[in-house]
C-alpha positions, 0 to 999 in steps of 0.5 A: 469518565469518558474514554479518550478517542482512539487516534491513528498512529501519529494522527491528531485526534478527530477534534483537531482534524486537519483542514480539508485540502483545497481544489483536489482533483477527483481521485482516480487509479492514476494516483498509483502510477504517479506514486510508483514514479515517485518511489522509483525516482527515490531509488539511490537518493539520499535516505535522509530526505526521503522515506522511500529512499530510506526504505529502499536503502534498508533492503528487501527484508525491511521492505517486506517487514513493513509491508507485512506490518501494514497489511496486518494493520489493514486486516485489523481495521477491516475486522473491527469495522473501522471504515476510515482507518481501513481506507488509511491503512489500505493506502499504507499497504499500497504504498509499501507494496509499490516500494516492494515492486520498485525494489524487486524491479517489478513495473506497475504496468506488469501488474496492471497487465496481469490484472487485465489478463485475468479480467473476465476469467473466473477466479475458480478457473484462474486458480485451477490453472496455476501449477500445483505446489507438490509440497501443498 
């Protein structure tokens, strides 16, 4: 007997794949800024009509929990070598990270500026420049 295909949570089996979207613009990192703007616009709106509003209304602990769950799922797919699932779970991680930023009042431009500040700096040197944790 053949094994059933593994399917992503709430996703149809590969045999019943969704049709490809029509004329989609080329992918670019700008999508993260657009997603940030959408999530930010959902703050304080009706939780019954927006998943982002529902997460934000549930508070920081729930947002952090969801981010952690998605991060673990991402790691599992990476270790298993499931490229397509890794791509999908990575998108989930980025979405939940953005929800966490919005909740904490962090702007995406703050994170981009920090990444730009680190650009061209050795990872070893950058890490060495951080204050030492006395408990570590």
